[in-house]
C-alpha positions as CSV (number, residue, x, y, z in Angstrom):
1,X,-262.1,-158.1,-86.6
2,X,-261.5,-160.8,-83.5
3,X,-260.2,-160.4,-80.2
4,X,-257.4,-162.4,-79.1
5,X,-257.6,-164.8,-76.6
6,X,-256.8,-163.5,-73.0
7,X,-254.4,-165.4,-71.3
8,X,-256.1,-165.7,-67.9
9,X,-253.1,-166.0,-65.3
10,X,-255.3,-166.3,-62.5
11,X,-257.2,-169.6,-63.7
12,X,-253.8,-170.5,-65.2
13,X,-251.8,-170.0,-61.4
14,X,-255.0,-171.6,-59.9
15,X,-254.4,-175.3,-61.7
16,X,-250.7,-174.7,-60.8
17,X,-251.4,-174.4,-57.6
18,X,-253.8,-177.6,-57.4
19,X,-250.9,-179.6,-58.7
20,X,-248.5,-178.3,-56.5
21,X,-251.1,-179.2,-53.6
22,X,-251.5,-183.1,-54.8
23,X,-247.6,-183.5,-55.3
24,X,-247.1,-182.2,-51.4
25,X,-249.5,-184.1,-50.0
26,X,-247.8,-187.1,-52.1
27,X,-244.7,-186.5,-50.6
28,X,-245.5,-186.0,-46.6
29,X,-247.7,-189.2,-47.4
30,X,-244.8,-191.2,-49.1
31,X,-241.8,-189.8,-47.4
32,X,-243.1,-187.8,-44.5
33,X,-241.6,-184.2,-45.7
34,X,-243.1,-181.1,-45.9
35,X,-241.4,-178.3,-47.9
36,X,-240.7,-175.3,-46.2
37,X,-240.5,-171.7,-47.8
38,X,-238.6,-168.8,-45.3
39,X,-239.4,-165.7,-46.6
40,X,-237.0,-162.6,-45.5
41,X,-238.4,-159.0,-45.5
42,X,-236.3,-156.2,-44.4
43,X,-238.1,-152.8,-43.6
44,X,-241.6,-152.0,-44.2
45,X,-242.1,-151.3,-47.9
46,X,-246.1,-152.0,-48.4
47,X,-245.6,-153.4,-51.6
48,X,-243.0,-156.0,-50.4
49,X,-245.3,-156.4,-47.5
50,X,-248.3,-157.2,-49.5
51,X,-246.0,-159.1,-51.9
52,X,-244.7,-161.2,-49.1
53,X,-247.7,-162.0,-46.9
54,X,-249.7,-163.3,-50.1
55,X,-246.3,-165.9,-50.5
56,X,-246.9,-166.8,-47.1
57,X,-250.5,-167.2,-47.3
58,X,-249.9,-169.4,-51.0
59,X,-247.4,-171.7,-49.2
60,X,-249.5,-172.1,-46.2
61,X,-252.8,-172.8,-48.5
62,X,-250.4,-175.7,-50.6
63,X,-249.7,-177.4,-47.4
64,X,-246.5,-175.8,-47.2
65,X,-244.5,-174.8,-44.2
66,X,-243.8,-170.9,-44.0
67,X,-241.3,-169.4,-42.2
68,X,-241.7,-165.6,-41.7
69,X,-238.9,-163.3,-41.1
70,X,-239.4,-159.5,-40.8
71,X,-236.4,-157.4,-40.0
72,X,-236.4,-153.6,-39.6
73,X,-235.1,-151.2,-42.1
74,X,-231.9,-150.3,-39.8
75,X,-230.2,-154.0,-40.2
76,X,-226.9,-154.7,-40.6
77,X,-225.6,-156.8,-43.8
78,X,-224.1,-158.5,-41.3
79,X,-227.4,-159.7,-39.5
80,X,-228.4,-160.5,-42.6
81,X,-226.0,-162.6,-44.0
82,X,-226.0,-164.4,-40.6
83,X,-229.7,-165.1,-40.9
84,X,-229.2,-166.4,-44.5
85,X,-226.9,-168.9,-43.2
86,X,-228.7,-169.9,-40.3
87,X,-231.4,-170.6,-43.2
88,X,-229.2,-172.4,-45.1
89,X,-228.3,-174.9,-42.5
90,X,-231.7,-175.4,-41.6
91,X,-232.9,-178.5,-42.5
92,X,-237.0,-177.8,-42.5
93,X,-236.4,-174.8,-44.8
94,X,-235.9,-175.8,-48.5
95,X,-236.8,-172.8,-50.1
96,X,-235.2,-168.8,-49.1
97,X,-236.7,-166.0,-50.5
98,X,-235.0,-162.3,-49.4
99,X,-237.4,-159.9,-50.6
100,X,-235.7,-157.2,-53.2
101,X,-235.2,-154.3,-53.2
102,X,-233.1,-154.2,-49.8
103,X,-232.5,-151.2,-47.9
104,X,-228.9,-148.8,-49.3
105,X,-226.7,-150.0,-46.8
106,X,-226.8,-154.0,-47.3
107,X,-225.4,-155.1,-51.0
108,X,-228.0,-156.8,-52.6
109,X,-225.7,-159.0,-54.8
110,X,-223.7,-160.2,-51.7
111,X,-226.8,-161.7,-49.9
112,X,-228.2,-163.1,-53.0
113,X,-225.0,-165.2,-53.4
114,X,-224.8,-166.1,-49.5
115,X,-227.9,-168.1,-50.6
116,X,-227.7,-172.2,-50.8
117,X,-228.6,-172.5,-54.6
118,X,-229.7,-175.7,-54.0
119,X,-232.8,-173.5,-51.8
120,X,-232.2,-170.3,-54.4
121,X,-236.1,-170.6,-55.4
122,X,-235.9,-166.8,-56.5
123,X,-233.5,-168.4,-59.1
124,X,-231.1,-165.4,-58.6
125,X,-228.1,-167.1,-57.6
126,X,-224.8,-166.8,-60.2
127,X,-225.2,-170.9,-60.2
128,X,-228.9,-170.4,-60.8
129,X,-228.3,-168.4,-63.5
130,X,-225.1,-170.4,-65.0
131,X,-227.1,-173.7,-65.1
132,X,-229.6,-172.1,-67.0
133,X,-227.3,-170.4,-69.6
134,X,-225.9,-174.1,-69.8
135,X,-229.1,-175.7,-70.7
136,X,-228.8,-177.7,-67.1
137,X,-231.7,-178.3,-64.9
138,X,-231.6,-175.3,-62.4
139,X,-234.1,-173.1,-60.0
140,X,-235.8,-170.7,-62.9
141,X,-236.6,-166.9,-61.8
142,X,-240.3,-167.5,-61.2
143,X,-241.7,-164.6,-63.6
144,X,-239.7,-166.0,-66.5
145,X,-240.9,-169.7,-65.5
146,X,-244.6,-168.5,-65.7
147,X,-244.4,-166.7,-68.5
148,X,-243.1,-170.0,-70.5
149,X,-245.5,-172.0,-69.3
150,X,-248.6,-169.2,-70.1
151,X,-247.0,-169.4,-73.7
152,X,-246.6,-172.9,-73.5
153,X,-250.5,-173.6,-72.5
154,X,-251.9,-171.6,-75.7
155,X,-248.5,-172.8,-78.0
156,X,-247.6,-176.3,-77.0
157,X,-245.2,-176.3,-79.5
158,X,-243.2,-172.7,-80.1
159,X,-240.2,-174.5,-81.8
160,X,-238.8,-172.4,-84.8
161,X,-240.9,-169.1,-83.8
162,X,-239.5,-166.0,-83.5
163,X,-239.4,-164.4,-80.0
164,X,-238.5,-160.8,-79.4
165,X,-238.3,-159.8,-75.6
166,X,-238.1,-156.2,-74.7
167,X,-236.0,-155.6,-71.5
168,X,-232.5,-156.9,-70.4
169,X,-232.9,-157.4,-66.7
170,X,-231.6,-160.5,-64.8
171,X,-235.3,-160.6,-63.0
172,X,-237.0,-161.5,-66.8
173,X,-235.3,-160.2,-70.0
174,X,-232.6,-162.5,-70.0
175,X,-234.0,-165.9,-68.0
176,X,-236.8,-165.3,-70.1
177,X,-234.8,-165.3,-73.3
178,X,-232.8,-168.3,-72.6
179,X,-235.9,-170.2,-71.5
180,X,-237.1,-169.2,-75.0
181,X,-233.8,-170.2,-76.7
182,X,-234.1,-173.9,-74.9
183,X,-237.7,-174.6,-76.5
184,X,-235.6,-173.6,-79.6
185,X,-237.2,-170.3,-80.5
186,X,-235.5,-167.5,-82.6
187,X,-235.1,-164.8,-79.5
188,X,-234.1,-161.5,-80.0
189,X,-233.7,-159.3,-77.4
190,X,-234.0,-155.5,-77.3
191,X,-233.8,-152.8,-75.2
192,X,-233.3,-148.7,-75.0
193,X,-230.8,-148.6,-77.5
194,X,-232.7,-151.0,-80.2
195,X,-232.9,-148.9,-83.3
196,X,-236.8,-149.0,-85.2
197,X,-238.4,-151.0,-82.1
198,X,-241.8,-150.8,-83.4
199,X,-240.5,-152.8,-86.6
200,X,-238.5,-155.1,-84.6
201,X,-241.3,-156.3,-82.6
202,X,-243.7,-156.8,-85.6
203,X,-241.2,-160.0,-86.5
204,X,-242.4,-161.5,-83.2
205,X,-244.3,-164.8,-83.5
206,X,-244.2,-164.2,-79.8
207,X,-243.3,-160.9,-77.8
208,X,-242.6,-160.0,-74.1
209,X,-242.2,-156.7,-73.1
210,X,-241.0,-156.3,-69.5
211,X,-239.6,-152.8,-69.6
212,X,-241.5,-151.4,-67.0
213,X,-242.6,-148.2,-69.4
214,X,-246.5,-147.9,-69.2
215,X,-248.6,-148.9,-72.8
216,X,-245.3,-148.7,-74.4
217,X,-246.2,-151.4,-77.2
218,X,-248.2,-149.7,-79.6
219,X,-251.0,-152.1,-81.4
220,X,-249.3,-151.7,-84.3
221,X,-246.3,-152.7,-83.1
222,X,-247.7,-156.0,-82.7
223,X,-247.6,-159.0,-85.4
224,X,-251.1,-160.3,-86.2
225,X,-251.6,-163.6,-84.3
226,X,-249.1,-163.2,-82.3
227,X,-248.8,-163.9,-78.7
228,X,-248.1,-161.4,-76.4
229,X,-247.2,-161.7,-72.8
230,X,-246.9,-158.0,-70.5
231,X,-245.0,-158.4,-67.5
232,X,-245.1,-154.9,-66.6
233,X,-247.1,-153.2,-64.0
234,X,-247.1,-149.6,-63.8
235,X,-249.7,-147.4,-61.8
236,X,-250.6,-144.4,-64.0
237,X,-252.9,-141.2,-62.4
238,X,-256.6,-141.4,-62.6
239,X,-259.1,-138.2,-62.3
240,X,-260.0,-139.8,-59.0
241,X,-256.5,-139.9,-57.4
242,X,-256.3,-143.7,-57.3
243,X,-254.4,-144.5,-60.3
244,X,-255.2,-147.7,-62.3
245,X,-252.5,-150.5,-63.3
246,X,-251.6,-151.1,-66.4
247,X,-249.1,-153.2,-68.8
248,X,-246.0,-152.1,-70.8
249,X,-248.9,-153.0,-73.4
250,X,-251.5,-150.8,-74.5
251,X,-253.6,-153.5,-74.1
252,X,-256.7,-152.2,-75.4
253,X,-255.1,-152.0,-79.0
254,X,-253.0,-154.9,-79.3
255,X,-255.9,-157.2,-77.7
256,X,-257.5,-156.1,-81.6
257,X,-254.2,-157.5,-83.1
258,X,-253.0,-160.1,-81.1
259,X,-253.5,-164.1,-81.0
260,X,-253.2,-164.3,-77.6
261,X,-252.6,-161.5,-75.0
262,X,-252.3,-161.4,-70.8
263,X,-253.8,-158.6,-69.0
264,X,-252.6,-156.6,-66.5
265,X,-253.7,-157.1,-63.9
266,X,-254.3,-160.7,-63.8
267,X,-252.0,-162.3,-66.1
268,X,-247.9,-162.8,-65.3
269,X,-248.4,-161.5,-61.6
270,X,-250.4,-164.8,-60.2
271,X,-248.0,-167.0,-61.9
272,X,-245.4,-165.7,-60.3
273,X,-246.5,-166.6,-57.1
274,X,-247.5,-170.0,-58.3
275,X,-244.1,-171.0,-59.5
276,X,-242.3,-169.6,-56.3
277,X,-244.2,-172.5,-54.9
278,X,-243.1,-175.0,-57.8
279,X,-239.8,-174.2,-57.0
280,X,-240.0,-174.8,-53.3
281,X,-241.7,-178.2,-54.6
282,X,-238.7,-179.2,-56.5
283,X,-236.1,-177.9,-54.3
284,X,-237.8,-179.9,-51.6
285,X,-237.8,-183.2,-53.9
286,X,-234.2,-182.4,-54.8
287,X,-232.7,-182.2,-51.3
288,X,-234.0,-185.2,-50.3
289,X,-233.2,-187.6,-53.5
290,X,-237.3,-187.9,-53.7
291,X,-237.8,-189.0,-57.4
292,X,-241.4,-190.4,-57.3
293,X,-243.4,-187.1,-56.5
294,X,-244.6,-185.3,-59.7
295,X,-243.1,-181.9,-60.2
296,X,-244.9,-180.3,-63.2
297,X,-243.1,-178.4,-65.9
298,X,-246.0,-177.1,-67.6
299,X,-249.3,-176.2,-66.5
300,X,-252.2,-179.1,-66.1
301,X,-254.6,-179.4,-68.7
302,X,-258.1,-177.6,-67.6
């Protein structure tokens, strides 16, 4: 029995970030434009702090400008909206990312819809989602874009393939389903009410798991040779009390059956931040009408 090809998200993201850095340098050399990413963190959630620092560090490493805005957890919705409007109007800021979740006193949807769609590098604005639904060019949510790039890296032509997406969130499930449809896959979106989920999963040439339930997808749910993309990241207890991270897929069992599979950690996660940089580059080029700088749509070859 042969093991699945491990889809190395760290290696893939390194290739993408290298290409982005080259394009950022070209944008500066040709047009004297440096893409700028503004991150907004409200409160002191440790996980959010780690995510935001990583995004800022990656932006700087790519040659971009990084603008950091850390606000107290007591920040009012009015004050956050005022900051978003200020960033919308700032020509040095090409991308705006408000780290989610937000404190209870703030309406998350109101903040998302206040961001200028041209600077919506998280791809969550209704206009961004609508353009994706219509098949138009848009800034696509970073995790789904990363998933598609990893799939295309191991299977360049997926037209006609059966894809099953577990989870229907606006963050991953819905947009990744639309991206796969746009690649001419036959897509089934499954969720908590889906009947006989194991049998459905076994029909999938491409299986994307994004449900937030540790190791829910068992090995015998996987079609032999399938591409398995595990978006889940869950911490489960260990005897030493430190816990360990696992995905939504039973990796040890599934890797004996799948053709290719992402690990957790080290799979989809690194690609999410790389795709945020890609969206910031794309936004900068679009805002300035630049067409002679390469904005990658696929992972560069090895």
